[in-house]
C-alpha positions, 0 to 999 in steps of 0.5 A: 500499500503506497497511500492511506485511505482517508479514514478507518474505524480502527487504526492499529500502530505496529505490525509486530506480534501485538499488532497482528493479534489485534488485527486478527481479533477484529477481523470479523467485527465489521469494523474497517481497520488498518495496521500501520507499520514503519518497517518494509515488513511485518514482525517487528522484533520477530525477523527470520533471515536466510543468513546463508544458503544452509543456515536460517536465523532468527534475528529476533525472537527464536523460542516459544517460551512456555510452549504449553500455553504459547498461542503461537503453537496452535497458530504454527500447527494451523499454518503447517509450520513444523514445531521442533520440541528438542531440549534447549541447549542451555540445559545438559548440553554442555560442549567440551570441558570449559564448564566442568560438570561439577562446576555447573552443578555448583552454579545451578544450585546457586542460582536456584537459591537466588531465585528462591530468595527473590520469590520469598522477598517478593511475597512481602509486596515490597519492591527492590532491585534484584541484585540485593538478593545475591549472596555477598561475595559468592563467586557466581554473582557475575555469572548470575548477573550474565544470565539476567542479561540474557533473560532481562536485557539488563543486569539485576541492579535494574530489575524489579523483584516483583516483575520478575516474580510475576513472569510465568515460566512453564519451562517448555521451550520449543522452536519453529524450524522454519523460524519464529519470525517467519511464522509471525510473518505468515500470521500477518499475511492476511492482515490489512497493512500499510508498510513504510508508514511511520506514525509521528503524531497521535491527535486525539484533541477532537472528536475523531483521532488524526494520525500524522504519518509518513504516508499522510494523514489518517482519521480514525475512531479508535487507535491501538498502539502497540510500539515498543516502550522506548519509542513511547518513552522517547516520544518518537510518537508524540500525542496531542494532548500529551499523555504524561502518565503513559510517557512515565509508565514507558520510562519505568518499562525500558527495553533491555538489550539482547543481541544475536550473531550466527557464524558459519562453521566449517566441518560442522560434522565434527561438533554435536548438534544442539550444544551449548558452549559457555565458560565458567568465566566469572564475568558478566560481560560474556556470550553464550553460544548454541552449537549447530542449532537444527543441525545447521552448520553454524554457531549462534551467539547471544549477548545482553546488557551493558556488554551487548550495548557496548558491542552494538556501539562498537559497530558492524561486526563487533559481535562476530569478532567478540564471539570468535575471540571467545570461542577460540579462548574455549576451544583454541585458536585452530577454530578461528579459520572455521568460523566465518560471520554471517549475520548479527542483530543490533537491536538498540540501534534499530529506529523502530525498536531502540531495544529488545524486550521490556523489563520493570525498573525497581519500583515500577512493576505496576507500570505494566498495568498503567501502560495497558490502560485505555485512554478515553475509550479511544486509545488502547495500548498493547504489546509485550510490556503490557503482558502482566505475566508473559512480558518479554515474549512474542506470544505475551505481545499477541495476546495483548493485542487481542485484549485491546481488541476485546476491550474495543469490542466491549465498548462497541457492544455497549454502544449497541453497534 
């Protein structure tokens, strides 16, 4: 679509999982709707690419977390996408002896005890930064912090214990063989979407809402906003009149930084499929590596938190260079000649994301509900950051879009439409 209609009943801003979930929920409503997407593709922070002829790579989300309760499992089955239920590599699939079993077991006990302390403290209802519950002086603390950067996109000093305790993890983690981003793109294929349509202003001062976009002006009766919190906090999309409570809530739910890289692996058959490579480094600034995902000839790396941001700031190729150095430190310099950079992400530098997924700052766990609350029965908010229990996930985002759509439909019923 290269131009916009003059008006619609409902405009949905953002064609990520949340926006597409809202669009699907409204399809049979009889209301006219349009999804406005700033990118040249649907999916948002879900994006599958062909990194090489032999390697499919999810640049963004890649795991169906809490798969037994994940809406995308059923969607995948309906769209004939193969689900892979192999155990994730961060379990008992350590490769080599860089993290010996006795050390892994000790680390596992220590991090479990940390989570137990956080859960117990959260029962009191008083919020606090999660790093307060690290055992003082424990040698594993830096690596527990590293795990936080993978899970939350930030270190524990920036994580609310109430929010951390609210997340529901059923410990079923599956994957989509063709890529999670590919599944979400297929899910959105039937939705009415205007691509390359960047929304700059939402003017809700009049009886109808006026949207100023890069494709022109669109008038809508109601609007669902599904963009990442950093765009709201930075006021990349402005509201008129202003909505300071929404901006404040978005500031309390910033997007952390998590990035991925994939490296081609020559003579990959010498390595196990679905292996995990992680050292007992005793530092937070470290990557974790997935060897031959789906049996592909590659190694995927994952980085988070301040370290990921530093690598992003260092420019293109920094994740690959760091990964090769770190892998060579574990497996020896001979591995260097067998590794070749293919693709990496830089989500904090992506203008339409500005980060990876949300975490609540200490004292701000309640901001998820504040951000989700409708305004004047005309502005509705969705996205992973508004999910009370499945934030930071694509299925939490999709479910929130469906929730916002239901809020609109309930209002239409009350009006007798």
